[in-house]
C-alpha positions as CSV (number, residue, x, y, z in Angstrom):
1,X,67.9,79.6,16.3
2,X,66.5,79.4,19.8
3,X,62.8,78.8,20.7
4,X,62.5,82.5,21.7
5,X,63.7,83.6,18.2
6,X,61.2,81.4,16.4
7,X,58.3,81.5,18.8
8,X,54.9,81.8,17.0
9,X,52.0,82.5,19.5
10,X,49.4,81.5,16.9
11,X,51.0,78.1,16.4
12,X,52.9,75.4,18.3
13,X,56.7,75.7,18.7
14,X,59.4,73.1,19.2
15,X,62.2,73.9,21.6
16,X,65.8,73.4,20.5
17,X,66.1,70.3,22.8
18,X,63.0,68.8,21.3
19,X,64.2,69.4,17.8
20,X,67.6,67.7,18.6
21,X,66.0,64.7,20.3
22,X,63.6,64.1,17.4
23,X,66.6,64.4,15.0
24,X,68.5,61.8,17.2
25,X,65.5,59.4,17.3
26,X,64.8,59.6,13.7
27,X,68.5,58.9,12.9
28,X,68.5,55.9,15.3
29,X,65.4,54.5,13.4
30,X,67.1,55.2,10.1
31,X,63.7,56.5,8.8
32,X,63.6,60.1,7.5
33,X,59.9,59.8,7.1
34,X,59.1,59.8,10.8
35,X,57.4,62.8,12.2
36,X,56.6,63.7,15.8
37,X,52.8,63.8,16.5
38,X,51.5,65.6,19.6
39,X,47.9,65.0,20.6
40,X,45.3,65.5,23.3
41,X,43.1,62.9,24.8
42,X,40.5,62.8,27.5
43,X,41.7,61.4,30.8
44,X,44.4,61.9,33.4
45,X,43.9,63.5,36.7
46,X,43.0,66.9,35.3
47,X,40.8,66.0,32.4
48,X,43.0,66.1,29.4
49,X,46.3,64.5,28.7
50,X,49.2,65.0,26.2
51,X,50.2,62.1,24.0
52,X,53.2,61.8,21.7
53,X,54.0,59.3,19.0
54,X,56.1,58.9,15.8
55,X,54.1,58.8,12.6
56,X,55.0,58.3,8.9
57,X,51.6,59.3,7.7
58,X,50.1,62.8,7.5
59,X,46.3,63.0,7.5
60,X,44.7,65.6,5.1
61,X,43.5,67.7,8.1
62,X,46.7,67.5,10.1
63,X,48.7,70.8,10.8
64,X,52.4,70.1,10.0
65,X,54.9,72.4,11.5
66,X,58.6,72.3,10.5
67,X,61.6,73.3,12.4
68,X,65.2,72.5,11.4
69,X,64.1,69.5,9.3
70,X,61.8,68.2,12.0
71,X,58.1,67.9,11.4
72,X,55.5,68.2,14.2
73,X,52.0,66.9,13.4
74,X,48.8,68.0,15.1
75,X,45.3,66.9,14.5
76,X,42.5,69.7,14.3
77,X,40.9,68.6,17.7
78,X,44.2,68.8,19.5
79,X,45.4,72.1,17.8
80,X,42.7,74.2,19.4
81,X,44.2,73.2,22.9
82,X,47.7,73.6,21.9
83,X,47.9,77.0,20.2
84,X,50.7,79.0,21.7
85,X,52.4,76.0,23.3
86,X,56.0,74.9,23.2
87,X,56.9,71.2,22.9
88,X,60.1,70.6,24.9
89,X,62.2,67.6,25.8
90,X,63.4,67.1,29.4
91,X,65.6,64.7,31.2
92,X,65.3,64.5,35.0
93,X,64.3,62.4,38.0
94,X,61.1,61.5,36.3
95,X,62.9,60.2,33.3
96,X,63.3,61.5,29.8
97,X,60.2,62.7,27.9
98,X,58.6,65.3,25.7
99,X,56.6,67.8,27.6
100,X,54.2,70.6,26.6
101,X,54.4,74.1,28.1
102,X,50.8,75.1,27.4
103,X,49.7,78.7,28.3
104,X,46.1,77.6,27.8
105,X,46.1,75.1,30.7
106,X,44.5,76.5,33.9
107,X,45.5,73.6,36.0
108,X,48.0,70.7,35.7
109,X,48.8,67.6,37.6
110,X,52.0,66.9,39.5
111,X,53.4,64.9,36.6
112,X,52.8,67.5,34.0
113,X,51.1,65.2,31.5
114,X,47.6,66.0,32.5
115,X,45.8,69.4,32.3
116,X,42.5,71.2,32.4
117,X,41.4,74.3,30.4
């Protein structure tokens, strides 16, 4: 399934590239309990910035989204800023990284990891 086929505007979506990269990284770590966590913190040149980490633990108030065996975790504070977003994985001149395509962002910085609402 492509991201367009599974897109949910009321939630957060993972692109096929992101799903495959998470599957690859989990296999490399040999730990099927790893889940990708996306979160928002204050800072960056536009006011907020995206963060990504792998986590084994799911908090009681986390939202857990599943796609092709991959789990994406989002805490409640971050979820409000990420509704309708797509988490993607990109490789380019800036290196390889997870990125967020966020329709709620009114401005972003040049690197794409910082935004404002």
